[in-house]
DRENVODREN-508487 format. One record per residue (C-alpha): x, y, z; residue in three letters. Coordinates in steps of 0.1 Angstrom, whole numbers, plus 5000, padded with zeros to 4 digits. Each point is the difference from the previous one (the first is absolute). Example, Ala and Ser with C-alpha at 12.3 -4.5 7.8 and 13.67 -1.06 7.14 Angstrom:
! DRENVODREN-508487
512349555078ALA501450344993SER
//
This chain:
! DRENVODREN-508487
913445588850MET503450104987ALA502749734998GLN503350165011SER502249695001SER499749634997PRO500149975038GLN497950305012VAL496650104988THR499050355012LEU496450125003PRO498850314982ASP499550215031TYR500650384999SER502650175022ASP497650305003GLU496650035017ILE497950144971GLN496850085019THR499050374998GLU499250185032ARG496650114987ARG499049644996GLU500349935037LEU497550065028ALA502650005027PHE500650325020LYS503550145004ASP500349875036GLU499249644989GLN502650014972LEU502650125025LEU499049735025THR500749744974PHE503550134995TYR500850065037SER499049645008SER502149864972MET503050225008ARG499849935037LEU500049624993ALA503050034977ARG502050215024THR499149775029PHE501249704981GLU503250164989GLU500750065036LYS498949655010LEU502549854975ALA502850205016ALA499049905035LEU499949644989TYR503650024989ARG501050175033GLN498649705019GLY497250215017LYS497149814985ILE498949665013PHE499349744973GLY499850034963ALA498950314981VAL497749994970TYR499450324981LEU497450124976GLY501950264980MET498450034966GLY496649895012GLN498850315018GLU497450104974ALA498049675002THR499950025038SER498950375003VAL497649984970GLY498249705014CYS499950125036ALA498650344989SER496849834989LEU499149835033LEU497150135021GLU499350005037LYS499749645013GLY501949844971ASP502949775009TYR503349964983ILE502749735002SER503650104993MET503449865003VAL503550144998ALA499850194967ARG497050225006ASN501450255024LEU498750304981SER496449865005ALA500749995037TYR501050365000PHE497050104978TYR497849835026ARG501450225027GLY502649775017VAL502750225015GLU503649944988PRO501450005036ARG497749715009HIS501149804970VAL503650075007MET499649895036ALA498749674990ARG502949954976TRP502350065030PHE497949735019ALA499250255027LYS497249985025ASP497550174977GLN496249924998PRO498249824987PRO502649734995SER502550095028HIS503149904980GLY498749664987ARG499550044963GLU502750254992LEU499250224970GLY499549724975LEU496349935006PHE498550315015LEU496449995010ALA497650215019ASP496449904995LEU498350235025GLU501650334989ARG500849964963TYR498149694988GLY503249814993ILE499449645007ILE502749785017PRO502449794980TYR499249635005HIS503049774993ASN503049954979GLY498249854970SER499850254971MET496450074990ALA498649885033SER498450345004TRP497749934969ILE497949735018PRO500250205032ALA498950314981GLY497149804986ALA499049935036GLY499950375008TYR498050064968ALA497649735011LEU499550185033ALA499250324982PHE497449814979LYS498449825030MET499850335019ARG498750184969ARG502750265002GLN500850194968PRO503749945003ASN502849834981VAL503049815010MET503150094979LEU502949774999CYS503450084985PHE502149724986THR502849934976GLY500249794968ASP501949735018GLY497249965026ALA497549924973THR501549664994SER499549845035PRO496749825008GLY498950265025ASP499450254972PHE497749764981TYR498149895031GLU499350355011GLY499050124966LEU497849704994ASN498250055033PHE499550374995ALA498649944965SER497549735011ILE498650235027HIS500450334980LYS502150155028LEU501250374999PRO503749904997LEU502350204978VAL503549844993ILE502650254988ILE502949804984CYS503250214996GLU501949824973VAL503550125008ASN501649764975GLN501749765024PHE498849755026ALA503250045020TYR502349934971SER497649804978THR498650204970PRO496349974992CYS500549784969ASP501749745021LYS497349985027GLN496850074980MET498749824969PRO498050314990VAL501150354990ALA497950185026ASN498849935035VAL496650134988ALA499949704976ASP499449785030ARG496750175009ALA497649844974PRO500449665018ALA498250165029PHE497650224981ASN501750305016VAL500250364987TYR503650084991ALA502150244981GLU503750104994THR501350355003ALA503350205001TYR501050035037GLY502450294998ASN497550264988ASP498050095031ILE496950124980PHE499949674980LYS500249825034VAL497150205014ILE497949944969ASP500549625000ALA499849965037ALA496850205002ARG498349774975ARG500949705020GLY499050155034ILE496650124986GLU499449664985HIS500649835034ALA498250265021ARG497049974977GLY499449645010GLY501449854968ASN502649795016GLY503850025002PRO502450194976ALA503649934990LEU501950314989ILE503549944987GLU502550284998PHE503249974980LYS502850175020THR503649945010PHE501849935033ARG503050234999GLN501849815028ARG500749645005GLY497549775017HIS501650115032GLY503050225008GLU502149695002HIS499349954962ASP502250184975ASP497649954970MET502849844979ALA497349804982TYR498350314985VAL501050094965PRO501550344997THR497750114972GLU496949905020LEU501250195031ARG500950314980GLU496650004982PHE498150005033TRP502250255017GLU499150254973LYS496449935010ARG500550065037ASP496550085013PRO501150285023ILE502250174974THR497249984975MET497450145024TYR502350285012ARG500650114964ARG496349994993TRP499250215030LEU502350274989ILE499549994962GLU496349904997ARG498650055035GLY501550365000GLU501449975036PHE503150205007LYS503249805003ALA500850165033GLY496749865015MET501049654989ILE503550045014THR498650115033ARG498049675002ILE503349814993ASP501650205029GLU497249935024VAL500249634992ALA503750005008ALA499450175034ARG497249765008GLN502249704994VAL502950145021GLU497650075028ALA498649654997ALA503549855005VAL500650225031GLU496649905014TYR500749634994ALA503450015015GLU498650175032SER497649725008LEU500849695021PRO500149654987LEU497149775012PRO500349855034ASN501249644996PRO497449895026GLU497250094976THR501349774971VAL497149755004THR497250255002ARG497449984973ARG501349664990LEU497449805020PHE496550085011ALA499650085037PRO499249705022SER498949985036PRO502949765005HIS502650254991ASP502650055028PRO499650335019LYS502850235009PRO501949865029GLY498849644995ASP503549894991ARG503450155001GLY502350074971THR502249714991VAL503450104988LEU502149754981GLU503749975009PRO502050174973ILE502649725002GLU497649774982LYS497750214978PRO497249834981ALA500150254972ILE502049854971PRO501650334990ALA501450065034LEU501349645001THR501650044967ALA501750325010ALA501349835032GLN501449714981ASP501750224975ARG501650205027SER501449685016SER501249864967GLY497449744997GLY497349934973HIS496350045001PHE
//
């Protein structure tokens, strides 16, 4: 580790992918798929940030720029029947799994798009049936770890040779959910793989202010769990480390915790200006942008023509623009459907026509926002 200043310690990570093409077993098509998934996610998120500022996106926007290699590298190792749990910063894994950009964009626009029909926006995408992406559970960070252990338990009970892979961040390894899920998975030797993307900040809190250990992997021995730490911006190092963890879990040896050191190039959300990030740290990681590194590798070591890579960039741009057009063309959900899927069906549910619609007089609205607006217009106070 090279000390660059009294305030900032920078890791000894290369800004070049040094793996030789002849060392890899991947076919050309696979190598290009890695790039196209990463490039599509980056282009999509750049557009998403612009739409957020234009007021076209409902809710907050959390981007994964800088973390594309971890998402794609890990997702590339999953087999048929495996499940994966992702949150906002793993969009490139969604695209690698085959999710269409237009369907993701429609959900960010809160449009009437299955399977959620405008209910979860684009923050917690899920589609268990088509892509093996399990639903997000609640607002507690790391809640998907014990839930993931539950899916892994089902695999074991059914004697299915599958793994449950859960992405999380360093900040989510401090809440109790993380420990409960990891402890349960270890006791029962469940095929659970936790991918921790250490992107340097839990919102605005650096790792050394929220962890008493240098690495998330240092927490694994307490649970007798296989763990390792690797560089998260070199896609081939990601694949190597993730493969070892997945093979460990799939082989019936219990859970694995794989930690990847990476960097979140945007704030916690688009409302966050990253003012708390030291300039030196930001510049260090920007020189190690995973897409820039991989693009350079494809041309210089992978021996792909630059024009071929540029065409992938252009295709991604067209896909994103088409996704926006598609999302804008769809209707918003029907307000009458707002309670659907909130409660289990009951024989006591009212049937259509059992009762008429009750309209509240606008002169005395019960909604506080409307009351406040009325009071302000008449010079009163709310």
